[in-house]
C-alpha positions as CSV (number, residue, x, y, z in Angstrom):
1,M,-140.3,203.6,-45.6
2,R,-137.8,201.5,-47.6
3,A,-136.7,199.4,-44.7
4,A,-137.2,198.7,-41.0
5,V,-134.6,198.0,-38.4
6,I,-135.9,195.9,-35.5
7,V,-133.8,196.0,-32.3
8,P,-134.8,193.7,-29.5
9,A,-133.4,195.0,-26.2
10,S,-133.6,193.6,-22.7
11,N,-131.8,195.6,-20.0
12,E,-129.5,197.2,-22.6
13,A,-129.4,200.7,-21.1
14,A,-125.6,200.8,-21.2
15,L,-125.5,199.8,-24.9
16,I,-128.6,201.0,-26.7
17,G,-127.2,204.6,-27.1
18,G,-124.2,203.4,-29.0
19,C,-126.3,201.1,-31.2
20,L,-128.7,203.9,-32.1
21,S,-126.1,206.6,-32.5
22,A,-124.3,204.4,-35.0
23,L,-127.6,203.8,-36.8
24,V,-128.5,207.4,-37.1
25,A,-125.0,208.2,-38.5
26,S,-125.7,205.8,-41.4
27,E,-125.2,206.9,-45.0
28,W,-128.6,207.2,-46.7
29,P,-129.5,208.4,-50.2
30,G,-132.8,209.9,-51.1
31,P,-135.9,210.9,-49.2
32,D,-137.4,207.4,-48.4
33,G,-136.2,206.7,-44.9
34,V,-135.9,203.9,-42.5
35,E,-138.1,203.0,-39.5
36,V,-136.3,201.8,-36.4
37,I,-138.2,199.8,-33.9
38,V,-136.6,199.2,-30.5
39,V,-138.5,196.5,-28.6
40,A,-137.6,196.9,-24.9
41,N,-138.6,193.5,-23.4
42,G,-138.7,192.6,-19.8
43,C,-136.5,195.6,-18.9
44,T,-135.9,196.6,-15.3
45,D,-133.6,199.5,-16.3
46,D,-134.2,202.6,-18.4
47,T,-133.5,201.0,-21.8
48,A,-136.7,202.4,-23.3
49,E,-136.1,206.0,-22.0
50,R,-132.6,206.0,-23.3
51,A,-133.8,204.8,-26.7
52,R,-136.4,207.5,-26.8
53,D,-133.8,210.2,-26.2
54,H,-132.6,209.5,-29.8
55,A,-136.0,210.3,-31.4
56,G,-135.0,213.8,-32.3
57,A,-131.8,212.7,-34.1
58,F,-133.8,210.2,-36.2
59,A,-136.5,212.7,-37.0
60,A,-133.8,215.2,-38.2
61,K,-132.6,212.4,-40.6
62,E,-136.2,211.8,-41.7
63,W,-136.1,208.4,-40.2
64,R,-138.7,207.3,-37.6
65,L,-137.9,205.8,-34.2
66,T,-140.5,203.9,-32.3
67,V,-139.9,202.3,-28.9
68,L,-142.2,199.4,-27.8
69,E,-142.2,198.2,-24.2
70,L,-143.1,194.5,-23.4
71,A,-143.6,193.4,-19.9
72,E,-142.3,190.0,-20.7
73,G,-138.7,189.3,-21.7
74,G,-137.7,187.1,-24.6
75,K,-135.9,187.9,-27.8
76,L,-138.2,185.8,-30.1
77,G,-141.3,187.6,-28.8
78,A,-139.6,190.9,-29.2
79,L,-138.8,190.0,-32.8
80,N,-142.3,189.0,-33.5
81,D,-143.8,192.2,-32.0
82,G,-141.3,194.3,-33.9
83,D,-142.3,192.6,-37.2
84,A,-146.0,193.2,-36.4
85,A,-145.3,196.9,-36.0
86,V,-143.7,197.5,-39.4
87,S,-144.7,197.1,-43.1
88,A,-141.4,198.0,-44.9
89,P,-140.4,195.4,-47.5
90,V,-136.8,195.0,-46.1
91,R,-136.4,193.9,-42.5
92,I,-133.1,194.3,-40.7
93,Y,-132.7,192.5,-37.4
94,L,-130.1,194.1,-35.2
95,D,-128.8,193.1,-31.7
96,A,-128.6,196.0,-29.3
97,D,-124.9,195.5,-28.6
98,V,-123.9,195.8,-32.3
99,T,-122.7,199.0,-33.8
100,V,-123.0,199.4,-37.6
101,G,-120.5,201.1,-39.8
102,P,-121.8,204.0,-41.8
103,G,-122.4,202.1,-45.0
104,V,-124.0,198.9,-43.7
105,I,-127.7,199.8,-43.7
106,R,-127.5,201.4,-47.2
107,Q,-125.6,198.5,-48.8
108,V,-127.8,195.8,-47.2
109,V,-131.0,197.6,-48.3
110,E,-129.7,198.0,-51.8
111,A,-128.7,194.3,-52.0
112,L,-132.2,193.3,-50.9
113,E,-134.2,195.4,-53.3
114,V,-134.8,192.6,-55.7
115,D,-137.8,190.4,-56.4
116,A,-136.1,187.1,-55.6
117,P,-135.8,185.9,-52.0
118,R,-132.6,187.2,-50.5
119,Y,-130.7,187.3,-47.1
120,A,-128.0,189.8,-46.4
121,S,-125.5,190.9,-43.8
122,G,-122.4,193.0,-43.5
123,R,-118.8,192.1,-42.9
124,V,-118.6,191.2,-39.2
125,E,-115.8,192.6,-37.1
126,I,-115.4,190.4,-34.0
127,A,-114.7,192.7,-31.1
128,A,-113.1,191.5,-27.9
129,E,-111.4,193.3,-25.0
130,G,-109.9,190.8,-22.6
131,A,-106.7,188.9,-23.4
132,V,-108.4,185.5,-23.5
133,S,-111.2,186.7,-25.8
134,R,-108.8,188.6,-28.0
135,A,-106.8,185.4,-28.5
136,Y,-110.0,183.4,-29.2
137,A,-111.2,186.0,-31.7
138,R,-107.9,186.0,-33.6
139,I,-108.5,182.3,-34.6
140,W,-112.3,182.6,-35.0
141,R,-111.8,185.3,-37.6
142,Q,-109.9,182.9,-39.7
143,V,-112.5,180.1,-39.7
144,P,-113.8,180.0,-43.3
145,F,-117.4,180.5,-42.2
146,M,-116.5,183.7,-40.5
147,A,-113.9,184.9,-43.0
148,A,-115.8,184.2,-46.3
149,G,-119.4,183.3,-45.4
150,V,-122.4,185.3,-44.4
151,P,-122.8,184.4,-40.7
152,G,-125.2,187.2,-39.8
153,C,-123.9,187.4,-36.2
154,G,-125.9,190.1,-34.5
155,L,-127.2,191.6,-37.8
156,F,-129.1,189.9,-40.6
157,A,-131.7,191.1,-43.1
158,V,-134.2,189.8,-45.5
159,N,-136.4,191.2,-48.3
160,A,-140.2,190.7,-48.5
161,A,-139.9,187.5,-50.6
162,G,-137.4,186.1,-48.2
163,R,-139.4,187.0,-45.1
164,A,-142.4,185.1,-46.6
165,R,-140.5,181.8,-46.1
166,W,-141.5,181.6,-42.4
167,G,-144.3,183.0,-40.3
168,A,-143.7,184.0,-36.7
169,F,-140.2,183.5,-35.3
170,P,-140.3,180.1,-33.5
171,D,-139.4,179.7,-29.9
172,I,-135.8,178.5,-30.5
173,I,-132.3,179.3,-29.2
174,S,-130.7,180.4,-32.4
175,D,-132.8,182.9,-34.4
176,D,-129.9,183.9,-36.6
177,T,-129.1,180.3,-37.7
178,F,-132.8,179.6,-38.3
179,V,-133.1,182.6,-40.6
180,R,-129.8,182.0,-42.4
181,L,-130.7,178.3,-43.1
182,N,-134.0,179.4,-44.7
183,F,-131.8,180.5,-47.6
184,T,-129.5,178.7,-49.9
185,P,-125.8,179.8,-50.0
186,E,-126.5,181.4,-53.4
187,E,-129.3,183.5,-51.9
188,R,-127.1,185.0,-49.2
189,V,-125.3,188.3,-49.8
190,R,-122.4,189.8,-47.8
191,V,-122.0,193.5,-48.4
192,D,-118.5,195.0,-48.0
193,A,-119.5,197.5,-45.2
194,A,-118.6,196.3,-41.7
195,Y,-120.2,196.2,-38.3
196,R,-118.8,195.6,-34.8
197,W,-120.1,192.5,-33.0
198,P,-118.7,191.9,-29.4
199,I,-118.1,188.4,-28.1
200,A,-118.2,187.1,-24.5
201,E,-115.3,188.1,-22.2
202,G,-113.3,185.4,-20.4
203,F,-112.9,181.7,-20.8
204,S,-115.9,180.4,-18.8
205,R,-118.2,182.8,-20.6
206,L,-116.9,181.9,-24.0
207,V,-117.6,178.2,-23.1
208,R,-121.1,179.0,-22.0
209,V,-121.9,181.0,-25.1
210,R,-120.3,178.5,-27.4
211,R,-122.2,175.7,-25.7
212,R,-125.5,177.6,-26.2
213,Q,-124.6,178.2,-29.9
214,D,-124.0,174.5,-30.5
215,A,-127.2,173.6,-28.7
216,G,-129.1,176.1,-30.9
217,V,-127.7,174.4,-34.1
218,E,-128.6,171.0,-32.8
219,E,-132.1,172.2,-31.9
220,I,-132.7,173.4,-35.5
221,G,-131.4,170.0,-36.8
222,R,-134.1,168.3,-34.7
223,M,-137.0,170.6,-35.3
224,Y,-136.2,171.7,-38.9
225,P,-134.0,169.0,-40.5
226,Q,-135.0,170.1,-44.0
227,L,-133.1,173.3,-43.4
228,L,-129.8,171.6,-43.0
229,K,-129.4,171.1,-46.7
230,N,-128.6,174.9,-46.8
231,E,-125.7,174.7,-44.5
232,D,-122.4,175.6,-46.1
233,K,-119.9,175.6,-43.2
234,A,-116.7,174.3,-44.6
235,P,-114.7,172.0,-42.2
236,L,-111.4,173.3,-40.9
237,G,-108.8,170.8,-42.3
238,A,-105.8,169.5,-40.5
239,G,-103.4,171.5,-42.5
240,A,-105.3,174.7,-41.8
241,K,-105.3,173.9,-38.1
242,L,-101.6,173.3,-38.1
243,R,-100.8,176.6,-39.8
244,M,-103.0,178.4,-37.3
245,A,-101.3,176.7,-34.4
246,L,-97.9,177.6,-35.7
247,R,-98.7,181.2,-36.5
248,D,-100.6,181.8,-33.2
249,P,-100.1,179.1,-30.6
250,L,-101.7,181.1,-27.8
251,G,-104.8,181.9,-29.9
252,F,-105.1,178.4,-31.2
253,G,-104.7,177.0,-27.6
254,V,-107.5,179.2,-26.3
255,Y,-109.8,178.4,-29.3
256,S,-109.2,174.7,-29.0
257,G,-109.5,174.8,-25.2
258,V,-113.0,176.4,-25.5
259,A,-114.0,173.7,-28.0
260,L,-112.8,170.9,-25.8
261,A,-114.5,172.4,-22.7
262,V,-117.8,172.6,-24.6
263,K,-117.5,168.9,-25.6
264,A,-116.6,167.9,-22.0
265,T,-119.7,169.7,-20.7
266,R,-122.1,168.7,-23.5
267,G,-125.7,168.6,-22.4
268,R,-125.4,171.1,-19.6
269,Q,-128.1,173.7,-19.6
270,S,-127.0,177.3,-19.2
271,G,-128.7,180.7,-19.5
272,W,-127.8,183.2,-22.1
273,S,-124.5,184.9,-21.4
274,R,-123.4,188.1,-23.2
275,G,-120.2,188.0,-21.2
276,R,-120.5,191.7,-20.1
């Protein structure tokens, strides 16, 4: 197998089908296939059964689908168990609520088939349904880190030399930030193919998720300060903010309101919220 896709999934019965259907529709050249590992962790629904329903479609593509079931929930444990179950040189880590475009897997794998350590992701399309979240997303898409960087939200991948930079996934909040910061900006590749990444719905859920994201970054700064040298988030200047506000006052108001609410509630603990 040329690559492995590891999908941690906890009570994702409503979404795992869409995720796997998009995967199996991926463009793929040649006979060397991809192994897909769904790690159903701590599920109280039928996530695992719904995932197994796709085994035939993957077999017809000459890909392999394996479903692991863990009694205990937890994304980091699921990632580690998924890693232990595969041997492919390219590892793609995919959230169960993400749907990939047809070219993402092929382009990411091709970008990572080099000897030097590399990190890759696709072009993220922020998806939102409610009016508040759509307004928030309109501004977030314009932030330089999202528009031109390689954020890896919901989908990130590394080659064998890159994966050797850390051992087991540590028990931290932000696995995607941790992995991204293990690579310099020059070692990160964004392919042109896109994938759909949904954000939280509603103002209060956006605040909870944003607060957790900020806490995850702060945690990495405390635990792995040496990684911060690889951060390349460009600040959003006053001029850019003014232009955004003039073009889209509603979107800018929602985006700024979420940021202010996060600062006002700094230090509060909250569980993970997908906003669904």
